[in-house]
ROTIDREN-753865 format. One record per residue (C-alpha): residue in three letters; x, y, z. Coordinates in Angstrom, 1 decimal. Layout:
N
+------+--------+--------+--------+
| gunu |     xx |     yy |     zz |
+------+--------+--------+--------+
|  Ala |      X |      Y |      Z |
...
+------+--------+--------+--------+
REM end
This chain:
449
+------+--------+--------+--------+
| gunu |     xx |     yy |     zz |
+------+--------+--------+--------+
|  Met |    0.0 |    0.0 |    0.0 |
|  Ala |    1.4 |    3.4 |   -1.0 |
|  Lys |    2.5 |    5.7 |    1.8 |
|  Gln |    0.2 |    8.6 |    2.4 |
|  Lys |    1.9 |   11.8 |    1.3 |
|  Arg |    2.3 |   14.6 |    3.8 |
|  Met |    1.3 |   18.1 |    2.7 |
|  Val |    2.1 |   21.1 |    4.9 |
|  Ile |    0.4 |   24.4 |    4.2 |
|  Leu |    1.9 |   27.6 |    5.5 |
|  Gly |   -0.7 |   30.3 |    6.2 |
|  Ala |   -4.3 |   29.7 |    7.1 |
|  Gly |   -6.2 |   32.4 |    5.2 |
|  Glu |   -8.5 |   32.0 |    2.3 |
|  Ser |   -5.7 |   30.6 |    0.1 |
|  Gly |   -4.2 |   28.3 |    2.7 |
|  Thr |   -7.4 |   26.8 |    4.1 |
|  Gly |   -8.7 |   26.2 |    0.5 |
|  Ala |   -5.6 |   24.3 |   -0.4 |
|  Ala |   -5.9 |   22.3 |    2.8 |
|  Val |   -9.4 |   21.2 |    2.0 |
|  Leu |   -8.4 |   20.2 |   -1.6 |
|  Ala |   -5.3 |   18.3 |   -0.3 |
|  His |   -7.4 |   16.5 |    2.2 |
|  Gln |   -9.9 |   15.6 |   -0.5 |
|  Lys |   -7.1 |   14.2 |   -2.6 |
|  Gly |   -5.9 |   11.9 |    0.1 |
|  Tyr |   -2.9 |   13.8 |    1.6 |
|  Leu |   -2.1 |   13.9 |    5.3 |
|  Val |   -2.5 |   17.6 |    5.8 |
|  Phe |   -1.0 |   19.9 |    8.4 |
|  Val |   -1.6 |   23.7 |    8.4 |
|  Ser |    0.8 |   26.1 |   10.2 |
|  Asp |    0.3 |   29.8 |   10.7 |
|  Ser |    2.6 |   32.0 |   12.7 |
|  Gly |   -0.2 |   34.5 |   13.4 |
|  Thr |   -3.8 |   34.0 |   14.6 |
|  Ile |   -6.2 |   32.1 |   12.5 |
|  Ala |   -9.6 |   33.6 |   12.0 |
|  Asp |  -12.5 |   31.7 |   13.5 |
|  Asp |  -14.2 |   30.9 |   10.1 |
|  Tyr |  -11.0 |   29.4 |    8.8 |
|  Lys |  -10.6 |   27.3 |   11.9 |
|  Gln |  -14.1 |   26.0 |   11.4 |
|  Arg |  -13.3 |   25.1 |    7.8 |
|  Leu |  -10.3 |   23.1 |    9.0 |
|  Thr |  -11.9 |   21.4 |   12.0 |
|  Gly |  -14.9 |   20.5 |    9.8 |
|  Lys |  -12.6 |   18.3 |    7.8 |
|  Asn |  -10.5 |   17.1 |   10.8 |
|  Ile |   -7.5 |   18.9 |    9.4 |
|  Glu |   -4.7 |   19.5 |   12.0 |
|  Tyr |   -3.4 |   23.0 |   12.4 |
|  Glu |   -1.3 |   25.2 |   14.6 |
|  Glu |   -1.3 |   29.0 |   15.1 |
|  Gly |    1.1 |   31.5 |   16.7 |
|  Arg |    4.1 |   29.5 |   15.6 |
|  His |    5.8 |   27.3 |   12.9 |
|  Ser |    6.8 |   23.9 |   14.3 |
|  Leu |    9.9 |   23.2 |   12.1 |
|  Asp |   10.0 |   19.5 |   12.9 |
|  Arg |    6.6 |   19.0 |   11.5 |
|  Ile |    7.0 |   21.4 |    8.6 |
|  Leu |   10.3 |   19.9 |    7.5 |
|  Ala |    8.8 |   16.4 |    7.5 |
|  Ala |    6.6 |   17.3 |    4.6 |
|  Asp |    6.7 |   15.7 |    1.2 |
|  Glu |    5.5 |   19.0 |   -0.3 |
|  Leu |    4.8 |   22.4 |    1.1 |
|  Ile |    2.2 |   25.0 |   -0.1 |
|  Arg |    3.2 |   28.6 |    0.6 |
|  Ser |    0.4 |   31.2 |    1.0 |
|  Pro |    1.2 |   34.3 |   -1.2 |
|  Gly |    1.7 |   36.6 |    1.8 |
|  Ile |    4.7 |   34.6 |    2.9 |
|  Pro |    7.9 |   35.8 |    1.1 |
|  Arg |   10.0 |   33.3 |   -0.8 |
|  Asp |   13.0 |   34.4 |    1.3 |
|  Ala |   11.3 |   33.7 |    4.7 |
|  Asp |   13.4 |   31.5 |    7.0 |
|  Val |   11.0 |   28.6 |    7.0 |
|  Ile |   10.8 |   28.5 |    3.2 |
|  Arg |   14.6 |   28.7 |    2.9 |
|  Glu |   15.0 |   25.7 |    5.3 |
|  Ala |   12.4 |   23.7 |    3.4 |
|  Glu |   14.2 |   24.3 |    0.1 |
|  Glu |   17.6 |   23.4 |    1.7 |
|  Lys |   16.0 |   20.0 |    2.5 |
|  Asn |   14.8 |   19.7 |   -1.1 |
|  Ile |   11.1 |   19.9 |   -0.1 |
|  Pro |    9.1 |   21.1 |   -3.1 |
|  Val |    7.5 |   24.4 |   -2.4 |
|  Thr |    4.4 |   25.3 |   -4.4 |
|  Ser |    1.3 |   27.6 |   -4.3 |
|  Glu |   -2.4 |   27.1 |   -3.9 |
|  Ile |   -2.9 |   28.2 |   -7.5 |
|  Glu |   -0.4 |   25.6 |   -8.8 |
|  Phe |   -1.8 |   22.9 |   -6.7 |
|  Ala |   -5.4 |   23.6 |   -7.6 |
|  Gly |   -4.4 |   23.7 |  -11.3 |
|  Arg |   -3.3 |   20.0 |  -11.1 |
|  His |   -6.8 |   19.0 |  -10.3 |
|  Thr |   -8.9 |   20.8 |  -12.9 |
|  Asp |   -9.3 |   20.5 |  -16.7 |
|  Ala |  -11.2 |   23.8 |  -16.9 |
|  Thr |  -10.3 |   26.6 |  -19.4 |
|  Val |   -8.4 |   29.2 |  -17.4 |
|  Ile |   -8.3 |   32.9 |  -18.0 |
|  Gly |   -5.6 |   34.5 |  -15.9 |
|  Ile |   -5.4 |   38.2 |  -15.3 |
|  Thr |   -2.4 |   40.1 |  -13.9 |
|  Gly |   -1.1 |   43.7 |  -13.8 |
|  Thr |   -0.3 |   46.4 |  -11.3 |
|  Asn |   -3.7 |   48.1 |  -11.6 |
|  Gly |   -7.1 |   47.1 |  -13.0 |
|  Lys |   -6.8 |   43.4 |  -12.2 |
|  Thr |   -9.9 |   43.2 |  -10.0 |
|  Thr |  -12.1 |   45.3 |  -12.3 |
|  Thr |  -11.1 |   43.3 |  -15.4 |
|  Thr |  -11.5 |   40.0 |  -13.6 |
|  Leu |  -15.0 |   40.8 |  -12.5 |
|  Leu |  -15.9 |   42.2 |  -15.9 |
|  Thr |  -14.6 |   39.1 |  -17.7 |
|  His |  -16.5 |   36.8 |  -15.3 |
|  His |  -19.6 |   39.0 |  -15.8 |
|  Ile |  -19.4 |   38.4 |  -19.5 |
|  Leu |  -18.9 |   34.7 |  -19.2 |
|  Arg |  -21.8 |   34.3 |  -16.8 |
|  Lys |  -24.1 |   36.4 |  -19.0 |
|  Ala |  -23.2 |   34.1 |  -21.9 |
|  Gly |  -24.5 |   31.2 |  -19.8 |
|  Leu |  -21.1 |   29.6 |  -19.2 |
|  Asn |  -20.3 |   27.7 |  -16.0 |
|  Ala |  -17.6 |   30.0 |  -14.8 |
|  Gly |  -15.9 |   30.6 |  -11.4 |
|  Ile |  -14.0 |   33.6 |  -10.2 |
|  Ala |  -11.0 |   33.1 |   -7.9 |
|  Gly |   -7.3 |   33.9 |   -7.3 |
|  Asn |   -6.9 |   37.1 |   -5.4 |
|  Met |  -10.6 |   37.5 |   -4.8 |
|  Gly |  -13.6 |   35.5 |   -3.6 |
|  Ser |  -13.4 |   31.8 |   -2.6 |
|  Ser |  -10.0 |   30.3 |   -3.2 |
|  Phe |   -9.3 |   28.5 |   -6.5 |
|  Ala |   -8.5 |   25.3 |   -4.6 |
|  Leu |  -11.7 |   25.4 |   -2.5 |
|  Gln |  -13.8 |   25.8 |   -5.7 |
|  Val |  -12.0 |   22.9 |   -7.4 |
|  Ala |  -12.7 |   20.8 |   -4.4 |
|  Gly |  -16.3 |   21.7 |   -4.0 |
|  Ala |  -17.9 |   23.0 |   -7.2 |
|  Pro |  -15.8 |   22.4 |  -10.3 |
|  Arg |  -16.4 |   24.8 |  -13.2 |
|  Asp |  -15.8 |   24.7 |  -16.9 |
|  Tyr |  -14.1 |   28.1 |  -16.9 |
|  Tyr |  -12.1 |   29.9 |  -14.2 |
|  Val |  -11.3 |   33.6 |  -14.3 |
|  Leu |   -8.4 |   34.2 |  -12.0 |
|  Glu |   -7.0 |   37.5 |  -10.7 |
|  Leu |   -3.3 |   36.7 |  -10.1 |
|  Ser |   -0.9 |   39.0 |   -8.2 |
|  Ser |    2.8 |   38.8 |   -8.6 |
|  Phe |    3.0 |   37.0 |   -5.2 |
|  Gln |    0.6 |   34.3 |   -6.5 |
|  Leu |    2.6 |   33.9 |   -9.7 |
|  Glu |    6.0 |   33.4 |   -8.1 |
|  Asp |    5.6 |   29.7 |   -7.5 |
|  Leu |    4.0 |   28.7 |  -10.8 |
|  Arg |    5.8 |   25.7 |  -12.3 |
|  Glu |    3.5 |   23.6 |  -14.5 |
|  Phe |    0.2 |   25.4 |  -14.3 |
|  His |   -1.2 |   26.1 |  -17.7 |
|  Ile |   -3.2 |   29.3 |  -18.4 |
|  Asp |   -5.2 |   29.2 |  -21.7 |
|  Ile |   -5.8 |   33.0 |  -22.0 |
|  Ala |   -3.4 |   35.3 |  -20.1 |
|  Leu |   -4.0 |   39.0 |  -19.7 |
|  Ile |   -1.2 |   41.4 |  -18.7 |
|  Leu |   -2.8 |   44.8 |  -18.2 |
|  Asn |    0.1 |   47.0 |  -17.1 |
|  Ile |    3.3 |   47.0 |  -15.0 |
|  Thr |    4.2 |   50.0 |  -12.9 |
|  Pro |    6.2 |   50.2 |   -9.7 |
|  Asp |    4.5 |   48.5 |   -6.7 |
|  His |    5.5 |   46.0 |   -4.0 |
|  Leu |    9.2 |   46.7 |   -4.9 |
|  Asp |   10.2 |   46.0 |   -1.4 |
|  Arg |    9.3 |   42.3 |   -2.1 |
|  Tyr |   11.6 |   42.4 |   -5.2 |
|  Ala |   14.7 |   44.1 |   -3.8 |
|  Asp |   13.6 |   47.4 |   -5.5 |
|  Ser |   14.0 |   45.8 |   -8.9 |
|  Met |   11.5 |   46.4 |  -11.6 |
|  Ala |   13.1 |   43.6 |  -13.6 |
|  Arg |   12.4 |   41.1 |  -10.9 |
|  Tyr |    8.8 |   42.4 |  -10.4 |
|  Thr |    8.3 |   42.2 |  -14.2 |
|  Asp |    9.6 |   38.6 |  -14.2 |
|  Ala |    7.1 |   37.7 |  -11.6 |
|  Lys |    4.2 |   39.1 |  -13.6 |
|  Phe |    5.4 |   37.4 |  -16.8 |
|  Arg |    5.3 |   34.0 |  -15.1 |
|  Ile |    1.6 |   34.0 |  -16.2 |
|  Thr |    2.9 |   33.1 |  -19.7 |
|  Arg |    4.9 |   30.2 |  -18.4 |
|  Asn |    3.8 |   26.9 |  -20.0 |
|  Gln |    1.7 |   28.7 |  -22.7 |
|  Gly |    2.0 |   27.4 |  -26.3 |
|  Pro |    1.0 |   28.4 |  -29.8 |
|  Asn |   -2.7 |   27.4 |  -29.1 |
|  Asp |   -2.9 |   29.8 |  -26.2 |
|  Ala |   -3.5 |   33.5 |  -26.1 |
|  Leu |   -1.7 |   36.5 |  -24.5 |
|  Ile |   -3.6 |   39.7 |  -24.3 |
|  Tyr |   -1.7 |   42.9 |  -23.4 |
|  Cys |   -1.8 |   46.7 |  -23.4 |
|  Ala |    0.4 |   48.1 |  -26.2 |
|  Asp |    0.3 |   51.5 |  -24.5 |
|  Asp |    2.3 |   50.2 |  -21.5 |
|  Ala |    6.0 |   50.6 |  -22.3 |
|  Val |    7.2 |   48.0 |  -19.7 |
|  Val |    4.8 |   45.3 |  -21.0 |
|  Ser |    5.4 |   46.0 |  -24.7 |
|  Ser |    9.2 |   46.0 |  -24.2 |
|  Ala |    9.0 |   42.7 |  -22.2 |
|  Ile |    6.8 |   41.1 |  -24.9 |
|  Glu |    9.4 |   42.1 |  -27.6 |
|  Glu |   12.3 |   40.7 |  -25.5 |
|  Arg |   10.7 |   37.5 |  -24.5 |
|  Ala |    8.9 |   36.5 |  -27.7 |
|  Pro |    6.2 |   34.5 |  -26.0 |
|  Ala |    5.0 |   31.2 |  -27.5 |
|  Ala |    1.3 |   32.2 |  -27.2 |
|  Arg |   -0.6 |   34.1 |  -29.9 |
|  Thr |   -0.6 |   37.8 |  -28.9 |
|  Tyr |   -3.5 |   40.2 |  -29.0 |
|  Ala |   -2.7 |   43.8 |  -28.3 |
|  Tyr |   -5.1 |   46.7 |  -27.4 |
|  Ser |   -4.6 |   50.4 |  -27.3 |
|  Ile |   -6.4 |   53.7 |  -26.7 |
|  Ser |   -3.8 |   55.7 |  -28.7 |
|  Lys |   -3.2 |   53.6 |  -31.9 |
|  Thr |   -5.1 |   51.4 |  -34.2 |
|  Glu |   -2.7 |   49.7 |  -36.6 |
|  Gly |   -2.1 |   46.1 |  -35.7 |
|  Met |   -4.3 |   46.3 |  -32.7 |
|  Thr |   -7.0 |   43.7 |  -31.8 |
|  Gly |   -8.7 |   46.3 |  -29.6 |
|  Tyr |   -8.7 |   50.0 |  -30.2 |
|  Ile |  -10.6 |   53.3 |  -29.9 |
|  Ser |  -11.6 |   55.2 |  -33.0 |
|  Asp |  -14.3 |   57.9 |  -33.6 |
|  Gln |  -15.6 |   57.6 |  -30.0 |
|  His |  -16.1 |   53.8 |  -30.5 |
|  Leu |  -14.5 |   50.8 |  -29.0 |
|  His |  -13.5 |   48.2 |  -31.6 |
|  Ile |  -12.5 |   44.5 |  -31.1 |
|  Asn |  -11.4 |   42.4 |  -34.0 |
|  Thr |   -9.7 |   39.1 |  -33.3 |
|  Asn |   -9.3 |   38.3 |  -37.0 |
|  His |  -10.5 |   34.7 |  -36.7 |
|  Asn |  -13.2 |   35.0 |  -39.3 |
|  Lys |  -15.4 |   36.5 |  -36.6 |
|  Lys |  -17.4 |   39.6 |  -37.0 |
|  Ala |  -15.8 |   42.6 |  -35.4 |
|  Leu |  -17.4 |   44.2 |  -32.3 |
|  Arg |  -18.1 |   48.0 |  -32.4 |
|  Met |  -19.8 |   50.0 |  -29.7 |
|  Ser |  -19.9 |   53.6 |  -28.5 |
|  Ile |  -17.6 |   54.4 |  -25.6 |
|  Phe |  -20.6 |   56.3 |  -24.1 |
|  Glu |  -22.4 |   53.0 |  -23.7 |
|  Leu |  -19.7 |   51.6 |  -21.5 |
|  Ala |  -20.6 |   51.2 |  -17.8 |
|  Leu |  -17.0 |   51.9 |  -16.7 |
|  Lys |  -15.8 |   55.5 |  -17.2 |
|  Gly |  -12.2 |   56.8 |  -17.7 |
|  Lys |   -9.4 |   56.0 |  -20.1 |
|  His |   -8.1 |   53.2 |  -17.9 |
|  Asn |  -11.5 |   51.5 |  -18.1 |
|  Leu |  -11.4 |   51.7 |  -21.9 |
|  Asn |   -8.4 |   49.4 |  -21.5 |
|  Asn |  -10.1 |   47.1 |  -19.0 |
|  Ser |  -13.2 |   46.9 |  -21.2 |
|  Met |  -11.1 |   46.0 |  -24.3 |
|  Ala |   -9.0 |   43.4 |  -22.4 |
|  Ala |  -12.1 |   41.6 |  -21.1 |
|  Gly |  -13.9 |   41.9 |  -24.5 |
|  Ile |  -11.0 |   40.3 |  -26.4 |
|  Ala |  -10.8 |   37.4 |  -23.9 |
|  Ala |  -14.6 |   36.9 |  -24.4 |
|  Arg |  -14.3 |   36.9 |  -28.2 |
|  Leu |  -11.5 |   34.3 |  -28.0 |
|  Ile |  -13.9 |   31.8 |  -26.4 |
|  Asp |  -16.5 |   32.6 |  -29.0 |
|  Ile |  -18.9 |   34.7 |  -26.9 |
|  Lys |  -21.2 |   36.6 |  -29.2 |
|  Asn |  -20.8 |   40.3 |  -29.8 |
|  Glu |  -24.3 |   41.0 |  -28.5 |
|  Val |  -23.6 |   39.4 |  -25.2 |
|  Ile |  -20.3 |   41.3 |  -24.8 |
|  Arg |  -21.8 |   44.6 |  -25.8 |
|  Glu |  -24.6 |   44.2 |  -23.2 |
|  Ser |  -22.2 |   43.1 |  -20.5 |
|  Leu |  -19.9 |   46.0 |  -21.1 |
|  Ser |  -22.8 |   48.4 |  -20.7 |
|  Asp |  -24.6 |   46.9 |  -17.6 |
|  Phe |  -21.6 |   45.9 |  -15.5 |
|  Glu |  -21.5 |   47.2 |  -11.9 |
|  Asn |  -18.0 |   47.7 |  -10.4 |
|  Ile |  -16.9 |   46.4 |   -7.0 |
|  Glu |  -17.1 |   48.1 |   -3.6 |
|  His |  -14.3 |   50.6 |   -2.9 |
|  Arg |  -13.3 |   51.0 |   -6.6 |
|  Leu |  -14.7 |   54.3 |   -7.9 |
|  Glu |  -17.9 |   53.5 |   -6.1 |
|  Lys |  -20.5 |   56.3 |   -6.1 |
|  Val |  -21.7 |   56.7 |   -2.5 |
|  Asn |  -24.1 |   59.6 |   -2.5 |
|  Thr |  -24.8 |   63.2 |   -3.7 |
|  Val |  -25.4 |   65.7 |   -0.9 |
|  His |  -26.5 |   69.2 |   -1.9 |
|  Gly |  -25.0 |   68.7 |   -5.4 |
|  Ile |  -21.7 |   67.4 |   -4.1 |
|  Glu |  -20.9 |   63.9 |   -5.3 |
|  Phe |  -18.9 |   61.5 |   -3.0 |
|  Ile |  -16.9 |   58.7 |   -4.5 |
|  Asn |  -15.2 |   55.8 |   -2.6 |
|  Asp |  -12.0 |   54.6 |   -4.3 |
|  Ser |  -10.4 |   53.3 |   -1.1 |
|  Lys |   -8.9 |   50.4 |   -3.1 |
|  Ala |   -6.5 |   52.9 |   -4.7 |
|  Thr |   -3.5 |   52.0 |   -2.5 |
|  Asn |   -0.8 |   53.3 |   -4.9 |
|  Val |   -0.1 |   56.3 |   -7.0 |
|  Asn |   -1.0 |   54.7 |  -10.3 |
|  Ser |   -4.4 |   53.8 |   -9.0 |
|  Ala |   -5.0 |   57.3 |   -7.8 |
|  Trp |   -3.9 |   58.6 |  -11.2 |
|  Tyr |   -6.6 |   56.5 |  -12.9 |
|  Ala |   -9.2 |   57.8 |  -10.5 |
|  Leu |   -8.2 |   61.5 |  -10.9 |
|  Glu |   -8.0 |   61.1 |  -14.7 |
|  Ser |  -11.6 |   59.9 |  -14.8 |
|  Met |  -13.0 |   62.8 |  -12.9 |
|  Glu |  -14.7 |   65.5 |  -15.0 |
|  Gln |  -15.8 |   67.9 |  -12.2 |
|  Pro |  -13.7 |   69.9 |   -9.7 |
|  Val |  -12.2 |   67.5 |   -7.1 |
|  Ile |  -11.7 |   67.7 |   -3.4 |
|  Trp |   -9.2 |   64.9 |   -3.0 |
|  Ile |   -8.9 |   62.8 |    0.2 |
|  Ala |   -5.5 |   61.1 |    0.1 |
|  Gly |   -2.9 |   59.8 |    2.5 |
|  Gly |   -2.1 |   56.8 |    4.7 |
|  Ile |    1.1 |   54.7 |    4.8 |
|  Asp |    3.3 |   55.8 |    2.0 |
|  Lys |    4.9 |   53.0 |    0.0 |
|  Gly |    7.8 |   55.1 |   -1.4 |
|  Asn |    5.3 |   57.1 |   -3.5 |
|  Asp |    6.5 |   59.4 |   -6.3 |
|  Tyr |    3.7 |   62.0 |   -6.3 |
|  Ser |    5.2 |   63.9 |   -9.2 |
|  Leu |    3.3 |   61.5 |  -11.5 |
|  Leu |    0.1 |   63.2 |  -10.2 |
|  Arg |    1.1 |   66.8 |  -10.5 |
|  Glu |   -0.4 |   67.5 |  -13.9 |
|  Leu |   -3.8 |   66.0 |  -13.0 |
|  Val |   -3.8 |   67.7 |   -9.6 |
|  Thr |   -3.1 |   71.0 |  -11.3 |
|  Gln |   -6.0 |   70.5 |  -13.7 |
|  Lys |   -8.6 |   69.0 |  -11.4 |
|  Val |   -8.0 |   69.4 |   -7.7 |
|  Lys |   -9.2 |   72.4 |   -5.7 |
|  Ala |   -8.4 |   71.1 |   -2.2 |
|  Ile |   -6.6 |   68.1 |   -0.6 |
|  Ile |   -7.6 |   66.5 |    2.7 |
|  Cys |   -4.8 |   64.4 |    4.0 |
|  Met |   -6.1 |   61.4 |    6.0 |
|  Gly |   -3.1 |   59.8 |    7.7 |
|  Lys |   -0.6 |   60.1 |   10.5 |
|  Asp |    2.3 |   61.5 |    8.4 |
|  Asn |    1.4 |   63.6 |    5.4 |
|  Lys |    4.6 |   65.6 |    4.9 |
|  Lys |    5.3 |   64.1 |    1.5 |
|  Ile |    1.8 |   65.1 |    0.2 |
|  His |    2.2 |   68.6 |    1.5 |
|  Lys |    5.6 |   68.9 |   -0.1 |
|  Ala |    4.4 |   67.5 |   -3.4 |
|  Phe |    1.4 |   69.8 |   -4.0 |
|  Lys |    1.7 |   72.9 |   -1.7 |
|  Asp |    2.8 |   75.0 |   -4.7 |
|  Ile |   -0.2 |   74.1 |   -6.8 |
|  Val |   -3.0 |   73.5 |   -4.3 |
|  Pro |   -3.1 |   76.2 |   -1.6 |
|  Asp |   -5.8 |   74.4 |    0.4 |
|  Ile |   -4.2 |   71.3 |    2.0 |
|  Met |   -5.1 |   70.1 |    5.5 |
|  Asp |   -4.6 |   67.1 |    7.8 |
|  Val |   -7.2 |   65.0 |    9.5 |
|  Glu |   -7.1 |   61.7 |   11.5 |
|  Ser |  -10.5 |   60.1 |   10.8 |
|  Ala |  -12.9 |   59.4 |    8.0 |
|  Ile |  -15.6 |   61.5 |    9.8 |
|  Glu |  -13.3 |   64.5 |   10.0 |
|  Ala |  -12.2 |   64.0 |    6.4 |
|  Val |  -15.8 |   63.9 |    5.0 |
|  Arg |  -16.8 |   67.0 |    7.1 |
|  Glu |  -13.9 |   69.1 |    6.0 |
|  Ala |  -14.3 |   68.0 |    2.4 |
|  Tyr |  -18.1 |   68.8 |    2.5 |
|  Ser |  -17.4 |   72.3 |    4.0 |
|  Arg |  -15.1 |   73.1 |    1.1 |
|  Gly |  -17.4 |   71.7 |   -1.6 |
|  Ala |  -19.9 |   73.5 |   -3.9 |
|  Lys |  -22.6 |   72.1 |   -6.1 |
|  Gly |  -21.0 |   70.3 |   -9.0 |
|  Asp |  -17.9 |   69.2 |   -7.1 |
|  Val |  -16.7 |   65.7 |   -6.4 |
|  Val |  -15.2 |   64.5 |   -3.1 |
|  Leu |  -12.9 |   61.7 |   -4.1 |
|  Leu |  -11.4 |   59.3 |   -1.6 |
|  Ser |   -8.5 |   57.8 |   -3.6 |
|  Pro |   -5.7 |   57.6 |   -1.0 |
|  Ala |   -2.6 |   56.4 |   -3.1 |
|  Cys |   -1.5 |   54.8 |    0.2 |
|  Ala |   -2.0 |   51.8 |    2.3 |
|  Ser |   -4.5 |   52.1 |    5.2 |
|  Phe |   -2.9 |   50.5 |    8.2 |
|  Asp |   -2.0 |   53.7 |   10.1 |
|  Leu |   -5.6 |   54.6 |   10.9 |
|  Phe |   -7.7 |   51.6 |    9.6 |
|  Lys |   -7.7 |   47.8 |    9.6 |
|  Ser |   -7.7 |   47.6 |    5.8 |
|  Tyr |   -8.7 |   49.5 |    2.7 |
|  Glu |  -12.2 |   48.0 |    3.1 |
|  Asp |  -12.5 |   49.4 |    6.6 |
|  Arg |  -11.3 |   52.8 |    5.4 |
|  Gly |  -13.9 |   52.8 |    2.6 |
|  Arg |  -16.7 |   51.7 |    4.8 |
|  Gln |  -15.9 |   54.3 |    7.4 |
|  Phe |  -15.9 |   56.9 |    4.6 |
|  Lys |  -19.3 |   55.8 |    3.3 |
|  Ala |  -20.8 |   55.8 |    6.8 |
|  Ala |  -19.5 |   59.4 |    7.3 |
|  Val |  -21.0 |   60.5 |    4.0 |
|  Arg |  -24.4 |   59.0 |    4.9 |
|  Ala |  -24.2 |   60.7 |    8.3 |
|  Leu |  -24.0 |   64.2 |    6.7 |
+------+--------+--------+--------+
REM end
């Protein structure tokens, strides 16, 4: 009788506990180790399957007795426990890689610094509207592994961060989307854009000539990397600034998608699109190309692009009070995300920004701030960099330490036709538990006006 293989999973969040359930289902002897505190709902998931776990420590003797180890994406590859496992030649993999072994579904994988969540949700929306049995996972929702274990799908749309892509070895992605690559999480990659780009491009690993790679031709880093790497997959480029050679492009105020596979081209007015702003033209084209490549009809795509509702905390319209519109973009935790939000604004903006700075270069925002921002409310414990970056172009900059105070001060400065935009460009952990907590406190404060 074959010996039961031992699977150790490091990290007991959504990814780790999902991997534990799938490993248990596939006959592994499973042990989960988390150096922090495990949330009660994840404990219940583990105990419901009689899966052993520990919290508040890593017991190296048990971890290093594994036949294979699954690393949750929040644990860096250079963590001591990972290094010791690799020194003992214990294979280290990821939840995404492990789940991929156990499904034959068509996989659409989406990565990029900004726009991943919106494009993933939009692509999934199109597939479901077309009547396809499609799941959504990766960096959102129920984990990929948990879905493979419990309710297998014919298609999966996966949002994949660079952290999740680092351990990909054999996992095959049928349709890969690389939306953009701009500086973010560089502390994880020794301040190296090359290493960060390498992590993103692991999404193309194992792709062949029958697969597809969809990318933004307007992104210099992505375009250069495509040229250097000459990927094996068929490439489909989209652009808002050029038309020649593009699968997706904008012309005469219309979005066009033509995959050149003897399929009728899609054409629709940009004013019909549910998502506004130049960045969302890109997101809409990327999702539309992916849908056309799996033969979803133009009519379904057109309808889906016009009735899609974006997620909470991403350019979410909260309320209009005495003609002042309040928008929650708390998910904008870096400068590029804030740039996209400001770019999409058409009215004068009172901008609520600030939090934990991740080495931000605010010079990227100066042109937009000059054009659109009438006041800045800094919501954070240390706002010196924001003051320094914009004091010469926005005379009205003030500091606050709560969402309630930020909303009140913004409202007092607003006039009919203005927009109060929470788009912090920073992480949230100085004043809030998470960007979700920050966004919900902002919305509560708006509704209390």
